[in-house]
C-alpha positions in Angstrom: 98.7 88.3 69.8 101.1 86.8 66.9 102.9 90.9 66.7 102.9 90.5 70.8 104.4 87.7 70.9 107.1 88.5 67.4 108.0 92.0 69.4 108.9 89.7 72.6 111.7 88.0 70.8 112.7 90.4 68.5 113.4 92.3 72.1 115.2 89.2 73.2 117.1 89.2 70.4 118.5 92.4 70.4 119.8 92.2 74.0 121.1 89.3 73.0 123.0 91.7 70.6 123.5 94.3 72.9 125.1 92.3 75.5 128.6 93.2 75.5 131.1 91.2 74.6 132.5 90.5 77.9 129.7 89.3 79.8 128.9 86.9 76.5 132.3 85.8 76.7 131.8 84.9 80.4 128.6 83.4 80.0 130.0 80.9 77.1 132.9 80.5 79.2 130.6 79.2 82.4 128.8 77.1 80.8 131.4 75.7 79.0 134.2 75.3 81.2 132.5 75.8 84.7 132.5 78.6 87.2 135.8 78.8 88.9 136.9 79.2 84.9 134.4 82.0 84.3 135.5 83.8 87.3 139.0 83.5 87.3 138.2 84.9 83.4 136.5 88.1 85.0 139.4 88.5 88.1 142.1 88.5 85.1 144.3 86.2 86.6 145.0 83.2 84.5 148.6 83.1 83.7 149.5 82.1 79.8 152.2 79.7 82.0 149.0 77.9 83.5 148.2 74.3 82.3 144.4 75.8 81.9 145.1 78.4 80.1 145.0 76.1 77.2 141.4 75.8 77.8 140.2 78.7 77.1 141.8 78.9 73.7 140.5 76.0 72.5 136.8 77.0 73.8 138.1 80.1 71.6 138.5 78.2 68.3 136.0 75.9 69.4 133.2 79.2 69.3 135.6 81.2 66.8 133.1 82.5 63.9 130.0 81.6 66.1 130.3 84.0 68.0 131.4 88.3 67.4 134.9 88.3 66.9 135.7 90.5 69.9 133.7 87.5 72.0 136.4 85.1 71.1 139.5 87.6 71.2 138.8 87.8 74.8 138.0 84.1 75.7 141.3 83.3 74.0 142.9 85.8 76.2 141.5 84.4 79.3 140.8 87.8 80.5 137.7 90.2 80.5 138.1 93.5 79.0 136.4 95.9 81.7 133.5 97.4 80.5 132.6 101.3 80.8 130.6 101.9 83.3 128.3 103.6 80.9 124.3 104.5 81.4 123.4 101.2 79.4 125.4 99.5 82.1 124.0 101.2 85.2 120.5 100.0 83.9 121.2 96.5 83.0 122.8 96.0 86.9 120.0 97.6 88.3 117.9 95.4 87.3 119.9 92.7 87.7 119.7 93.9 91.3 116.0 94.5 91.2 115.4 91.2 90.1 117.9 88.2 91.1 118.6 85.5 89.0 115.3 83.1 89.0 112.9 86.3 89.3 111.4 89.0 86.8 110.1 92.1 86.5 108.3 92.3 82.9 107.2 96.0 83.8 110.3 97.2 85.0 111.7 95.4 81.7 109.8 97.1 79.6 110.5 100.0 81.8 114.2 99.9 81.4 113.9 98.8 77.6 112.2 101.7 76.7 114.2 104.2 78.4 117.5 102.6 77.1 116.0 103.3 74.0 114.7 107.2 74.1 118.4 107.6 76.0 120.3 106.2 72.9 118.0 108.4 70.4 118.7 111.4 72.8 122.0 111.2 73.6 123.8 108.8 70.8 124.0 105.4 70.8 127.9 105.5 71.4 127.6 107.8 74.1 124.4 105.7 76.0 126.6 102.5 75.4 130.3 103.3 75.8 131.0 106.4 77.8 131.8 106.4 80.9 129.3 107.8 84.0 131.9 110.8 84.5 131.7 112.3 81.2 128.2 111.9 81.2 127.3 116.0 82.3 124.4 117.9 83.5 123.9 119.1 79.7 123.1 115.5 78.7 121.0 114.7 81.5 118.7 118.3 80.9 119.0 117.3 76.9 117.4 114.1 78.3 114.7 115.6 80.2 114.3 118.2 77.2 113.6 115.4 75.1 111.2 113.6 77.0 109.0 116.4 77.9 108.0 116.2 73.9 106.8 112.7 74.2 105.0 112.9 77.2 103.8 114.7 80.0 105.8 116.3 83.1 104.8 113.8 85.9 105.8 110.7 83.1 109.0 113.1 83.0 109.5 112.7 87.1 109.2 109.2 86.9 111.2 108.1 84.0 114.2 109.8 85.3 113.4 109.1 88.4 114.5 105.0 87.1 117.6 106.5 85.7 118.7 108.4 88.7 118.3 105.1 91.1 120.4 103.0 88.5 123.2 105.5 88.5 122.8 105.7 92.5 123.0 101.9 92.1 126.0 102.0 90.5 127.7 104.9 92.3 127.3 103.2 95.4 128.3 99.3 94.7 131.1 100.4 92.9 132.3 103.3 94.8 132.7 105.7 92.4 133.4 109.5 93.1 130.8 111.1 91.3 128.4 113.1 91.0 124.6 111.9 89.9 124.0 114.3 87.3 120.5 113.4 86.7 119.9 114.2 90.9 117.1 117.4 91.5 116.5 117.9 87.6 113.7 120.5 87.7 110.7 119.4 85.4 108.8 122.6 84.4 104.7 121.5 85.2 105.9 118.6 87.4 103.7 117.5 90.9 101.7 115.8 92.7 97.8 117.2 92.5 94.6 116.7 93.9 93.2 116.6 90.5 95.6 113.8 89.0 93.3 111.4 90.4 89.8 112.3 92.1 88.6 109.8 94.5 85.7 107.9 93.9 82.0 108.9 95.2 80.4 107.1 97.7 77.1 107.8 95.3 79.6 106.4 92.2 80.9 103.5 94.3 77.4 102.4 94.9 76.1 102.7 91.7 79.3 101.0 90.3 78.3 97.7 92.6 75.0 97.8 91.4 76.1 97.2 87.8 78.2 94.1 88.7 75.4 92.3 90.1 75.4 89.2 88.3 78.9 89.0 87.7 80.1 87.0 90.7 84.4 88.3 90.3 83.9 91.6 89.5 81.6 92.2 92.2 83.8 90.5 94.8 87.5 92.2 93.3 85.4 95.8 93.6 84.4 95.0 96.7 87.9 94.2 98.4 89.1 97.4 96.7 86.7 99.2 98.2 87.1 98.0 101.6 90.7 97.2 101.6 92.5 100.2 99.9 94.6 97.8 98.5 95.7 98.0 94.4 94.4 96.1 91.6 97.5 94.1 91.2 97.5 93.0 94.4 94.5 91.6 94.6 94.6 89.6 90.9 97.5 87.2 92.5 96.4 86.6 95.7 96.0 82.8 96.6 93.8 81.3 98.7 96.4 80.8 102.0 96.6 85.0 101.9 93.1 84.9 103.0 92.6 84.3 106.6 88.8 84.1 107.3 89.0 83.0 111.4 91.0 85.9 112.0 89.5 88.1 108.7 92.6 89.2 107.7 94.2 89.5 104.3 98.0 89.0 103.9 99.3 90.8 101.2 102.6 89.4 100.0 104.9 87.8 97.8 103.9 84.7 96.6 103.7 82.1 93.4 101.4 84.2 91.0 103.3 88.1 91.8 105.5 90.1 93.4 104.7 93.7 94.9 105.4 97.1 93.9 107.5 97.6 97.1 108.5 96.0 100.1 106.3 98.6 101.9 103.5 97.0 100.2 104.2 93.7 102.5 101.4 94.2 104.9 98.2 92.6 106.7 94.8 94.5 106.4 91.2 93.7 108.1 88.5 92.7 105.9 85.2 94.1 106.5 82.4 91.6 106.9 81.5 91.8 103.4 84.4 91.0 101.9 84.8 87.9 104.6 81.5 86.9 103.3 82.1 87.2 99.8 85.2 85.2 99.9 84.4 82.6 102.6 81.8 81.6 99.7 84.2 81.9 96.6 87.4 80.1 98.7 85.2 77.4 100.2 86.2 74.9 97.9 89.9 75.8 96.9 93.0 74.4 97.5 95.6 76.7 99.8 97.7 77.1 97.1 95.3 78.0 94.2 94.6 81.6 93.0 91.3 83.9 94.0 91.2 85.0 91.3 92.0 82.3 88.6 92.1 83.9 85.5 93.8 87.0 86.8 97.0 85.2 88.6 99.2 84.8 85.2 101.6 87.7 83.5 100.1 90.9 82.9 96.7 89.2 85.0 96.3 92.6 86.9 96.0 94.4 83.6 93.1 92.5 82.1 91.6 92.6 86.3 91.5 96.4 85.5 90.4 96.1 82.2 87.1 94.4 83.4 86.7 96.6 85.9 86.6 99.5 83.9 84.0 98.7 81.8 81.6 99.1 84.5 83.5 102.1 85.9 83.1 104.0 82.5 79.1 102.8 82.7 78.9 105.0 85.7 81.8 108.3 84.8 83.4 109.1 82.1 85.8 111.5 84.1 89.7 110.4 83.2 90.6 111.5 86.7 88.5 108.7 88.3 89.8 105.2 87.6 89.9 101.4 90.4 92.8 103.6 91.9 90.4 106.5 93.2 89.2 103.7 95.1 92.5 103.9 97.2 92.2 107.9 97.2 89.1 107.1 98.5 89.7 105.3 101.4 92.5 107.8 101.7 90.1 110.5 102.1 87.9 108.4 104.6 90.5 107.2 107.3 91.6 110.9 107.2 88.0 112.1 107.6 87.0 109.6 110.5 90.8 110.6 112.2 93.0 108.7 111.4 96.7 109.5 112.0 98.6 109.8 109.3 101.5 107.0 109.4 98.1 104.4 110.4 96.5 105.2 107.1 100.4 104.9 105.0 100.4 101.1 107.1 96.6 100.3 105.9 97.6 101.4 102.3 101.3 99.9 101.9 102.7 103.2 101.1 106.6 103.8 101.0 107.2 105.8 104.4 105.3 102.6 106.4 108.5 102.0 108.3 106.6 102.6 111.5 103.9 99.7 110.7 107.4 97.6 111.7 106.9 98.6 115.4 103.4 97.3 115.8 102.6 94.2 117.1 100.8 92.2 115.3 97.5 91.5 117.6 97.8 95.1 118.7 98.4 96.7 115.2 95.1 94.5 113.5 92.9 95.8 116.5 93.9 99.5 115.8 93.5 99.1 112.1 90.1 97.6 112.1 89.1 100.0 114.3 90.2 102.7 111.9 88.8 101.2 109.2 85.3 100.0 110.7 84.5 104.0 111.0 85.3 104.1 107.4 83.2 100.6 106.4 80.3 102.5 108.5 
């Protein structure tokens, strides 16, 4: 536990050290002088003849020797030196966009920190932190791809490069940059979706796992929800009682007090099977509406803990690494397809990213359609 805490603290100090001088100066001005001074500083509109100019000079004298010289210099000049639109800045602004003030995504934060470290190692610190995007070449993107291929699988490289690509696209759009995204369309040999990436869980495997979970109410209930709804482990970990509508037999998958969601399309309502309704009714009868359904897992990294708990039962039945809890979603996908469920409806049930069609369904009719499709699976 202590090494993990130490690593997190070091990461925080590292990000503080790596914060651009102008950004730190603006934060100090906002804290000490107020929002108006901070905005004027960032816009570079403060004139030396203005009385307020002295406020910046006095603040610079106050913080001198407590912050880096460049921070002090920018405060004293009452003007923010524009930061280069570098790869580092792109990634940080992308995180700020994905996680507005007051919110946090530790998974994305960890991924961006790792990407930043790898980009700096591959391209060099100066090129990562100080070089303008327009000076980053396709060869740099190819070198980063090749660097990653030495330390991770091809499909992981595609996902990692995808974050960099999305961050650059965000910077191009938001800053109206007339440049190409050199990370767009990178070819990664050996990458591609495969039916063998994750195997669907067979009915026999599921039945055996469920039998092994008897005596563990939480494991049995969690597994039943995953199997009968096709939801993700993380979507259930932070479920609140208010998300469970026992009267309508519906489960609301939406951001709540304990967790966000993977994508916007993940927000949905899915029908619950009779056995899930029965299990949740018994479990939540004495709980208040704001309470978590699974208190032990309604926390940071709770979904990881829930996954580890359930995977112990899975591994007692099969050692095949292609069979995981995610295999239950593949199982639901296959069963929906095999029972004649239209593809767009299947995507709406599972909360896949191409789920825009779901917005066209009326709430009552959609549930009827979804329930009819899922009842064929439950049979």
